[in-house]
ROLUMKOL-456522 format. One record per atom (N, C-alpha, C): x, y, z; residue number from 1. Coordinates in Angstrom, 2 decimals, padded with zeros to 5 digits. Layout:
BEGIN
<filum><px>X</px><py>Y</py><pz>Z</pz><resi>NUM</resi></filum>
...
This chain:
BEGIN
<filum><px>-060.45</px><py>008.19</py><pz>217.65</pz><resi>1</resi></filum>
<filum><px>-060.11</px><py>009.54</py><pz>217.92</pz><resi>1</resi></filum>
<filum><px>-061.05</px><py>010.33</py><pz>216.87</pz><resi>1</resi></filum>
<filum><px>-061.34</px><py>011.65</py><pz>217.29</pz><resi>2</resi></filum>
<filum><px>-062.16</px><py>012.44</py><pz>216.49</pz><resi>2</resi></filum>
<filum><px>-061.27</px><py>013.22</py><pz>215.47</pz><resi>2</resi></filum>
<filum><px>-061.65</px><py>013.28</py><pz>214.17</pz><resi>3</resi></filum>
<filum><px>-060.96</px><py>014.12</py><pz>213.28</pz><resi>3</resi></filum>
<filum><px>-061.44</px><py>015.51</py><pz>213.21</pz><resi>3</resi></filum>
<filum><px>-060.47</px><py>016.43</py><pz>213.48</pz><resi>4</resi></filum>
<filum><px>-060.82</px><py>017.86</py><pz>213.41</pz><resi>4</resi></filum>
<filum><px>-060.33</px><py>018.45</py><pz>212.15</pz><resi>4</resi></filum>
<filum><px>-061.23</px><py>019.11</py><pz>211.35</pz><resi>5</resi></filum>
<filum><px>-060.82</px><py>019.87</py><pz>210.23</pz><resi>5</resi></filum>
<filum><px>-060.53</px><py>021.23</py><pz>210.69</pz><resi>5</resi></filum>
<filum><px>-059.27</px><py>021.64</py><pz>210.44</pz><resi>6</resi></filum>
<filum><px>-058.76</px><py>023.05</py><pz>210.94</pz><resi>6</resi></filum>
<filum><px>-059.11</px><py>024.09</py><pz>209.94</pz><resi>6</resi></filum>
<filum><px>-059.75</px><py>025.23</py><pz>210.25</pz><resi>7</resi></filum>
<filum><px>-060.07</px><py>026.06</py><pz>209.16</pz><resi>7</resi></filum>
<filum><px>-058.83</px><py>026.83</py><pz>208.83</pz><resi>7</resi></filum>
<filum><px>-058.88</px><py>027.39</py><pz>207.57</pz><resi>8</resi></filum>
<filum><px>-057.68</px><py>028.07</py><pz>207.02</pz><resi>8</resi></filum>
<filum><px>-057.09</px><py>029.12</py><pz>208.11</pz><resi>8</resi></filum>
<filum><px>-058.02</px><py>029.84</py><pz>208.77</pz><resi>9</resi></filum>
<filum><px>-057.61</px><py>030.99</py><pz>209.61</pz><resi>9</resi></filum>
<filum><px>-056.85</px><py>030.55</py><pz>210.84</pz><resi>9</resi></filum>
<filum><px>-056.90</px><py>029.31</py><pz>211.17</pz><resi>10</resi></filum>
<filum><px>-056.29</px><py>028.83</py><pz>212.32</pz><resi>10</resi></filum>
<filum><px>-055.12</px><py>027.82</py><pz>211.99</pz><resi>10</resi></filum>
<filum><px>-054.86</px><py>027.67</py><pz>210.72</pz><resi>11</resi></filum>
<filum><px>-053.72</px><py>026.56</py><pz>210.41</pz><resi>11</resi></filum>
<filum><px>-052.27</px><py>026.97</py><pz>210.73</pz><resi>11</resi></filum>
<filum><px>-052.12</px><py>028.30</py><pz>210.97</pz><resi>12</resi></filum>
<filum><px>-050.79</px><py>028.83</py><pz>211.20</pz><resi>12</resi></filum>
<filum><px>-050.47</px><py>028.25</py><pz>212.63</pz><resi>12</resi></filum>
<filum><px>-051.58</px><py>028.13</py><pz>213.52</pz><resi>13</resi></filum>
<filum><px>-051.25</px><py>027.52</py><pz>214.81</pz><resi>13</resi></filum>
<filum><px>-050.99</px><py>026.14</py><pz>214.80</pz><resi>13</resi></filum>
<filum><px>-051.43</px><py>025.43</py><pz>213.86</pz><resi>14</resi></filum>
<filum><px>-051.23</px><py>023.98</py><pz>213.77</pz><resi>14</resi></filum>
<filum><px>-050.13</px><py>023.49</py><pz>212.92</pz><resi>14</resi></filum>
<filum><px>-049.23</px><py>024.56</py><pz>212.44</pz><resi>15</resi></filum>
<filum><px>-048.15</px><py>024.32</py><pz>211.70</pz><resi>15</resi></filum>
<filum><px>-048.56</px><py>023.96</py><pz>210.22</pz><resi>15</resi></filum>
<filum><px>-049.70</px><py>024.32</py><pz>209.98</pz><resi>16</resi></filum>
<filum><px>-050.20</px><py>024.12</py><pz>208.54</pz><resi>16</resi></filum>
<filum><px>-051.03</px><py>022.97</py><pz>208.37</pz><resi>16</resi></filum>
<filum><px>-051.19</px><py>022.19</py><pz>209.52</pz><resi>17</resi></filum>
<filum><px>-051.93</px><py>020.80</py><pz>209.40</pz><resi>17</resi></filum>
<filum><px>-053.30</px><py>021.26</py><pz>209.09</pz><resi>17</resi></filum>
<filum><px>-054.00</px><py>020.50</py><pz>208.11</pz><resi>18</resi></filum>
<filum><px>-055.41</px><py>020.77</py><pz>207.79</pz><resi>18</resi></filum>
<filum><px>-056.40</px><py>019.97</py><pz>208.50</pz><resi>18</resi></filum>
<filum><px>-055.94</px><py>018.83</py><pz>209.02</pz><resi>19</resi></filum>
<filum><px>-056.65</px><py>017.91</py><pz>209.81</pz><resi>19</resi></filum>
<filum><px>-055.84</px><py>017.39</py><pz>210.98</pz><resi>19</resi></filum>
<filum><px>-056.35</px><py>017.18</py><pz>212.20</pz><resi>20</resi></filum>
<filum><px>-055.58</px><py>016.59</py><pz>213.35</pz><resi>20</resi></filum>
<filum><px>-056.67</px><py>015.68</py><pz>214.02</pz><resi>20</resi></filum>
<filum><px>-056.15</px><py>014.71</py><pz>214.85</pz><resi>21</resi></filum>
<filum><px>-056.94</px><py>013.82</py><pz>215.45</pz><resi>21</resi></filum>
<filum><px>-056.78</px><py>014.05</py><pz>217.03</pz><resi>21</resi></filum>
<filum><px>-057.98</px><py>013.99</py><pz>217.69</pz><resi>22</resi></filum>
<filum><px>-057.99</px><py>014.31</py><pz>219.03</pz><resi>22</resi></filum>
<filum><px>-058.91</px><py>013.53</py><pz>219.74</pz><resi>22</resi></filum>
<filum><px>-058.61</px><py>013.08</py><pz>221.00</pz><resi>23</resi></filum>
<filum><px>-059.39</px><py>012.34</py><pz>221.85</pz><resi>23</resi></filum>
<filum><px>-060.00</px><py>013.20</py><pz>222.88</pz><resi>23</resi></filum>
<filum><px>-061.35</px><py>013.21</py><pz>222.90</pz><resi>24</resi></filum>
<filum><px>-061.86</px><py>014.07</py><pz>224.09</pz><resi>24</resi></filum>
<filum><px>-063.41</px><py>013.57</py><pz>224.15</pz><resi>24</resi></filum>
<filum><px>-063.95</px><py>013.89</py><pz>225.19</pz><resi>25</resi></filum>
<filum><px>-065.36</px><py>013.42</py><pz>225.66</pz><resi>25</resi></filum>
<filum><px>-066.40</px><py>014.37</py><pz>225.07</pz><resi>25</resi></filum>
<filum><px>-065.97</px><py>015.66</py><pz>225.12</pz><resi>26</resi></filum>
<filum><px>-067.06</px><py>016.60</py><pz>224.62</pz><resi>26</resi></filum>
<filum><px>-066.34</px><py>017.88</py><pz>223.95</pz><resi>26</resi></filum>
<filum><px>-066.99</px><py>018.69</py><pz>223.32</pz><resi>27</resi></filum>
<filum><px>-066.36</px><py>019.85</py><pz>222.51</pz><resi>27</resi></filum>
<filum><px>-065.48</px><py>020.64</py><pz>223.43</pz><resi>27</resi></filum>
<filum><px>-065.90</px><py>021.03</py><pz>224.65</pz><resi>28</resi></filum>
<filum><px>-065.00</px><py>021.73</py><pz>225.48</pz><resi>28</resi></filum>
<filum><px>-063.75</px><py>021.17</py><pz>225.78</pz><resi>28</resi></filum>
<filum><px>-063.73</px><py>019.66</py><pz>226.05</pz><resi>29</resi></filum>
<filum><px>-062.51</px><py>018.95</py><pz>226.23</pz><resi>29</resi></filum>
<filum><px>-061.66</px><py>018.88</py><pz>224.95</pz><resi>29</resi></filum>
<filum><px>-062.40</px><py>018.78</py><pz>223.82</pz><resi>30</resi></filum>
<filum><px>-061.55</px><py>018.80</py><pz>222.55</pz><resi>30</resi></filum>
<filum><px>-060.92</px><py>020.17</py><pz>222.31</pz><resi>30</resi></filum>
<filum><px>-061.53</px><py>021.34</py><pz>222.49</pz><resi>31</resi></filum>
<filum><px>-060.88</px><py>022.53</py><pz>222.41</pz><resi>31</resi></filum>
<filum><px>-059.71</px><py>022.68</py><pz>223.48</pz><resi>31</resi></filum>
<filum><px>-059.83</px><py>022.16</py><pz>224.70</pz><resi>32</resi></filum>
<filum><px>-058.76</px><py>022.17</py><pz>225.52</pz><resi>32</resi></filum>
<filum><px>-057.62</px><py>021.38</py><pz>225.10</pz><resi>32</resi></filum>
<filum><px>-057.83</px><py>020.20</py><pz>224.56</pz><resi>33</resi></filum>
<filum><px>-056.84</px><py>019.35</py><pz>224.10</pz><resi>33</resi></filum>
<filum><px>-056.04</px><py>020.15</py><pz>222.98</pz><resi>33</resi></filum>
<filum><px>-056.95</px><py>020.53</py><pz>222.03</pz><resi>34</resi></filum>
<filum><px>-056.11</px><py>021.41</py><pz>220.88</pz><resi>34</resi></filum>
<filum><px>-055.35</px><py>022.54</py><pz>221.46</pz><resi>34</resi></filum>
<filum><px>-055.84</px><py>023.29</py><pz>222.47</pz><resi>35</resi></filum>
<filum><px>-054.95</px><py>024.34</py><pz>223.06</pz><resi>35</resi></filum>
<filum><px>-053.75</px><py>023.83</py><pz>223.74</pz><resi>35</resi></filum>
<filum><px>-053.86</px><py>022.67</py><pz>224.21</pz><resi>36</resi></filum>
<filum><px>-052.58</px><py>022.20</py><pz>224.90</pz><resi>36</resi></filum>
<filum><px>-051.60</px><py>021.78</py><pz>223.70</pz><resi>36</resi></filum>
<filum><px>-052.07</px><py>021.31</py><pz>222.84</pz><resi>37</resi></filum>
<filum><px>-051.15</px><py>020.77</py><pz>221.68</pz><resi>37</resi></filum>
<filum><px>-050.76</px><py>021.94</py><pz>220.85</pz><resi>37</resi></filum>
<filum><px>-051.65</px><py>022.96</py><pz>220.58</pz><resi>38</resi></filum>
<filum><px>-051.34</px><py>024.13</py><pz>219.85</pz><resi>38</resi></filum>
<filum><px>-051.69</px><py>025.29</py><pz>220.61</pz><resi>38</resi></filum>
<filum><px>-050.69</px><py>025.83</py><pz>221.54</pz><resi>39</resi></filum>
<filum><px>-051.03</px><py>026.88</py><pz>222.33</pz><resi>39</resi></filum>
<filum><px>-051.55</px><py>028.20</py><pz>221.59</pz><resi>39</resi></filum>
<filum><px>-052.71</px><py>028.77</py><pz>222.13</pz><resi>40</resi></filum>
<filum><px>-053.34</px><py>029.86</py><pz>221.50</pz><resi>40</resi></filum>
<filum><px>-054.47</px><py>029.46</py><pz>220.66</pz><resi>40</resi></filum>
<filum><px>-054.72</px><py>028.21</py><pz>220.58</pz><resi>41</resi></filum>
<filum><px>-055.81</px><py>027.67</py><pz>219.62</pz><resi>41</resi></filum>
<filum><px>-057.14</px><py>028.25</py><pz>220.15</pz><resi>41</resi></filum>
<filum><px>-057.43</px><py>028.02</py><pz>221.63</pz><resi>42</resi></filum>
<filum><px>-058.70</px><py>028.29</py><pz>222.01</pz><resi>42</resi></filum>
<filum><px>-059.01</px><py>029.86</py><pz>222.05</pz><resi>42</resi></filum>
<filum><px>-057.91</px><py>030.60</py><pz>222.41</pz><resi>43</resi></filum>
<filum><px>-058.11</px><py>032.09</py><pz>222.40</pz><resi>43</resi></filum>
<filum><px>-058.39</px><py>032.52</py><pz>220.87</pz><resi>43</resi></filum>
<filum><px>-057.65</px><py>032.01</py><pz>219.87</pz><resi>44</resi></filum>
<filum><px>-057.86</px><py>032.43</py><pz>218.43</pz><resi>44</resi></filum>
<filum><px>-059.20</px><py>031.93</py><pz>217.95</pz><resi>44</resi></filum>
<filum><px>-059.82</px><py>030.79</py><pz>218.55</pz><resi>45</resi></filum>
<filum><px>-061.11</px><py>030.30</py><pz>218.24</pz><resi>45</resi></filum>
<filum><px>-062.25</px><py>031.34</py><pz>218.55</pz><resi>45</resi></filum>
<filum><px>-062.04</px><py>031.89</py><pz>219.84</pz><resi>46</resi></filum>
<filum><px>-062.88</px><py>032.88</py><pz>220.37</pz><resi>46</resi></filum>
<filum><px>-064.42</px><py>032.58</py><pz>220.07</pz><resi>46</resi></filum>
<filum><px>-065.18</px><py>033.65</py><pz>219.84</pz><resi>47</resi></filum>
<filum><px>-066.63</px><py>033.52</py><pz>219.53</pz><resi>47</resi></filum>
<filum><px>-066.90</px><py>033.41</py><pz>218.04</pz><resi>47</resi></filum>
<filum><px>-065.91</px><py>033.55</py><pz>217.24</pz><resi>48</resi></filum>
<filum><px>-066.01</px><py>033.74</py><pz>215.71</pz><resi>48</resi></filum>
<filum><px>-066.27</px><py>032.38</py><pz>215.02</pz><resi>48</resi></filum>
<filum><px>-066.38</px><py>031.39</py><pz>215.64</pz><resi>49</resi></filum>
<filum><px>-066.54</px><py>030.04</py><pz>214.92</pz><resi>49</resi></filum>
<filum><px>-067.83</px><py>029.29</py><pz>215.55</pz><resi>49</resi></filum>
<filum><px>-068.54</px><py>028.68</py><pz>214.66</pz><resi>50</resi></filum>
<filum><px>-069.49</px><py>027.57</py><pz>214.86</pz><resi>50</resi></filum>
<filum><px>-068.84</px><py>026.14</py><pz>214.85</pz><resi>50</resi></filum>
<filum><px>-069.49</px><py>025.26</py><pz>215.39</pz><resi>51</resi></filum>
<filum><px>-069.05</px><py>024.00</py><pz>215.48</pz><resi>51</resi></filum>
<filum><px>-070.07</px><py>022.99</py><pz>214.79</pz><resi>51</resi></filum>
<filum><px>-069.59</px><py>022.20</py><pz>213.84</pz><resi>52</resi></filum>
<filum><px>-070.33</px><py>021.15</py><pz>213.27</pz><resi>52</resi></filum>
<filum><px>-069.67</px><py>019.78</py><pz>213.53</pz><resi>52</resi></filum>
<filum><px>-070.48</px><py>018.83</py><pz>213.91</pz><resi>53</resi></filum>
<filum><px>-070.10</px><py>017.37</py><pz>214.17</pz><resi>53</resi></filum>
<filum><px>-070.74</px><py>016.52</py><pz>213.16</pz><resi>53</resi></filum>
<filum><px>-069.98</px><py>015.84</py><pz>212.39</pz><resi>54</resi></filum>
<filum><px>-070.52</px><py>014.88</py><pz>211.31</pz><resi>54</resi></filum>
<filum><px>-071.71</px><py>015.60</py><pz>210.53</pz><resi>54</resi></filum>
<filum><px>-071.44</px><py>016.86</py><pz>210.19</pz><resi>55</resi></filum>
<filum><px>-072.24</px><py>017.54</py><pz>209.30</pz><resi>55</resi></filum>
<filum><px>-073.46</px><py>018.37</py><pz>209.95</pz><resi>55</resi></filum>
<filum><px>-073.55</px><py>018.16</py><pz>211.28</pz><resi>56</resi></filum>
<filum><px>-074.73</px><py>018.88</py><pz>212.02</pz><resi>56</resi></filum>
<filum><px>-074.22</px><py>020.14</py><pz>212.64</pz><resi>56</resi></filum>
<filum><px>-074.61</px><py>021.34</py><pz>212.38</pz><resi>57</resi></filum>
<filum><px>-074.14</px><py>022.51</py><pz>213.06</pz><resi>57</resi></filum>
<filum><px>-074.84</px><py>022.62</py><pz>214.26</pz><resi>57</resi></filum>
<filum><px>-073.98</px><py>022.82</py><pz>215.36</pz><resi>58</resi></filum>
<filum><px>-074.59</px><py>022.82</py><pz>216.77</pz><resi>58</resi></filum>
<filum><px>-074.70</px><py>024.26</py><pz>217.21</pz><resi>58</resi></filum>
<filum><px>-075.78</px><py>024.61</py><pz>217.86</pz><resi>59</resi></filum>
<filum><px>-076.00</px><py>025.99</py><pz>218.37</pz><resi>59</resi></filum>
<filum><px>-075.37</px><py>026.16</py><pz>219.74</pz><resi>59</resi></filum>
<filum><px>-075.21</px><py>025.20</py><pz>220.63</pz><resi>60</resi></filum>
<filum><px>-074.58</px><py>025.26</py><pz>221.85</pz><resi>60</resi></filum>
<filum><px>-073.70</px><py>024.10</py><pz>222.16</pz><resi>60</resi></filum>
<filum><px>-072.58</px><py>024.05</py><pz>221.43</pz><resi>61</resi></filum>
<filum><px>-071.85</px><py>022.91</py><pz>221.32</pz><resi>61</resi></filum>
<filum><px>-070.83</px><py>022.48</py><pz>222.57</pz><resi>61</resi></filum>
<filum><px>-070.59</px><py>023.31</py><pz>223.56</pz><resi>62</resi></filum>
<filum><px>-069.66</px><py>023.15</py><pz>224.46</pz><resi>62</resi></filum>
<filum><px>-069.63</px><py>021.83</py><pz>225.25</pz><resi>62</resi></filum>
<filum><px>-070.86</px><py>021.35</py><pz>225.57</pz><resi>63</resi></filum>
<filum><px>-071.06</px><py>020.12</py><pz>226.33</pz><resi>63</resi></filum>
<filum><px>-071.40</px><py>019.02</py><pz>225.36</pz><resi>63</resi></filum>
<filum><px>-071.48</px><py>019.33</py><pz>224.12</pz><resi>64</resi></filum>
<filum><px>-072.03</px><py>018.18</py><pz>223.23</pz><resi>64</resi></filum>
<filum><px>-070.95</px><py>017.05</py><pz>223.19</pz><resi>64</resi></filum>
<filum><px>-071.42</px><py>015.83</py><pz>223.27</pz><resi>65</resi></filum>
<filum><px>-070.45</px><py>014.69</py><pz>223.16</pz><resi>65</resi></filum>
<filum><px>-069.67</px><py>014.57</py><pz>221.66</pz><resi>65</resi></filum>
<filum><px>-068.56</px><py>014.20</py><pz>221.77</pz><resi>66</resi></filum>
<filum><px>-067.70</px><py>014.13</py><pz>220.52</pz><resi>66</resi></filum>
<filum><px>-067.69</px><py>012.69</py><pz>220.20</pz><resi>66</resi></filum>
<filum><px>-068.19</px><py>012.17</py><pz>219.08</pz><resi>67</resi></filum>
<filum><px>-068.22</px><py>010.86</py><pz>218.60</pz><resi>67</resi></filum>
<filum><px>-066.66</px><py>010.36</py><pz>218.37</pz><resi>67</resi></filum>
<filum><px>-066.24</px><py>009.14</py><pz>218.72</pz><resi>68</resi></filum>
<filum><px>-064.95</px><py>008.78</py><pz>218.68</pz><resi>68</resi></filum>
<filum><px>-064.43</px><py>008.67</py><pz>217.22</pz><resi>68</resi></filum>
<filum><px>-065.32</px><py>008.26</py><pz>216.34</pz><resi>69</resi></filum>
<filum><px>-064.92</px><py>008.23</py><pz>214.95</pz><resi>69</resi></filum>
<filum><px>-065.46</px><py>009.19</py><pz>214.23</pz><resi>69</resi></filum>
<filum><px>-065.87</px><py>010.36</py><pz>214.79</pz><resi>70</resi></filum>
<filum><px>-066.47</px><py>011.56</py><pz>214.11</pz><resi>70</resi></filum>
<filum><px>-065.65</px><py>012.50</py><pz>213.51</pz><resi>70</resi></filum>
<filum><px>-066.25</px><py>013.45</py><pz>212.79</pz><resi>71</resi></filum>
<filum><px>-065.42</px><py>014.57</py><pz>212.20</pz><resi>71</resi></filum>
<filum><px>-066.02</px><py>015.80</py><pz>212.63</pz><resi>71</resi></filum>
<filum><px>-065.16</px><py>016.79</py><pz>213.20</pz><resi>72</resi></filum>
<filum><px>-065.68</px><py>018.06</py><pz>213.70</pz><resi>72</resi></filum>
<filum><px>-064.99</px><py>019.19</py><pz>212.76</pz><resi>72</resi></filum>
<filum><px>-065.95</px><py>020.05</py><pz>212.49</pz><resi>73</resi></filum>
<filum><px>-065.40</px><py>021.30</py><pz>211.79</pz><resi>73</resi></filum>
<filum><px>-065.69</px><py>022.47</py><pz>212.60</pz><resi>73</resi></filum>
<filum><px>-064.55</px><py>023.45</py><pz>212.52</pz><resi>74</resi></filum>
<filum><px>-064.97</px><py>024.70</py><pz>213.14</pz><resi>74</resi></filum>
<filum><px>-065.16</px><py>025.62</py><pz>211.92</pz><resi>74</resi></filum>
<filum><px>-066.41</px><py>026.17</py><pz>211.86</pz><resi>75</resi></filum>
<filum><px>-066.80</px><py>026.95</py><pz>210.76</pz><resi>75</resi></filum>
<filum><px>-066.93</px><py>028.55</py><pz>211.15</pz><resi>75</resi></filum>
<filum><px>-066.25</px><py>029.31</py><pz>210.28</pz><resi>76</resi></filum>
<filum><px>-066.40</px><py>030.86</py><pz>210.60</pz><resi>76</resi></filum>
<filum><px>-067.78</px><py>031.29</py><pz>210.67</pz><resi>76</resi></filum>
<filum><px>-068.08</px><py>031.87</py><pz>211.82</pz><resi>77</resi></filum>
<filum><px>-069.54</px><py>032.39</py><pz>212.12</pz><resi>77</resi></filum>
<filum><px>-069.83</px><py>033.40</py><pz>211.04</pz><resi>77</resi></filum>
<filum><px>-070.93</px><py>033.32</py><pz>210.35</pz><resi>78</resi></filum>
<filum><px>-071.35</px><py>034.35</py><pz>209.44</pz><resi>78</resi></filum>
<filum><px>-072.36</px><py>035.26</py><pz>210.08</pz><resi>78</resi></filum>
<filum><px>-072.21</px><py>036.61</py><pz>209.96</pz><resi>79</resi></filum>
<filum><px>-073.14</px><py>037.50</py><pz>210.38</pz><resi>79</resi></filum>
<filum><px>-073.84</px><py>038.25</py><pz>209.15</pz><resi>79</resi></filum>
<filum><px>-074.99</px><py>038.56</py><pz>209.37</pz><resi>80</resi></filum>
<filum><px>-075.84</px><py>038.92</py><pz>208.31</pz><resi>80</resi></filum>
<filum><px>-077.19</px><py>039.50</py><pz>208.82</pz><resi>80</resi></filum>
<filum><px>-077.97</px><py>039.87</py><pz>207.88</pz><resi>81</resi></filum>
<filum><px>-079.17</px><py>040.39</py><pz>208.15</pz><resi>81</resi></filum>
<filum><px>-079.43</px><py>041.68</py><pz>207.33</pz><resi>81</resi></filum>
<filum><px>-080.60</px><py>042.30</py><pz>207.60</pz><resi>82</resi></filum>
<filum><px>-080.80</px><py>043.42</py><pz>206.79</pz><resi>82</resi></filum>
<filum><px>-081.89</px><py>043.40</py><pz>205.94</pz><resi>82</resi></filum>
């Protein structure tokens, strides 16, 4: 199972759990599984988060395979410039 590190902003949805384990084929399936387990997770995730798998930040993660023994982080997206 993939270990998902839950960002502080979404921990209220997981009952305060900092990490959860999820079985999924790809990132889209992982988010769907999290939403089934924690209703509202996908909606709260929205477009405000980036995805990193095993330390690699992914630019278009939704169809990216999820390693069975990997670690996935949802990172708050940062805006900047100027």
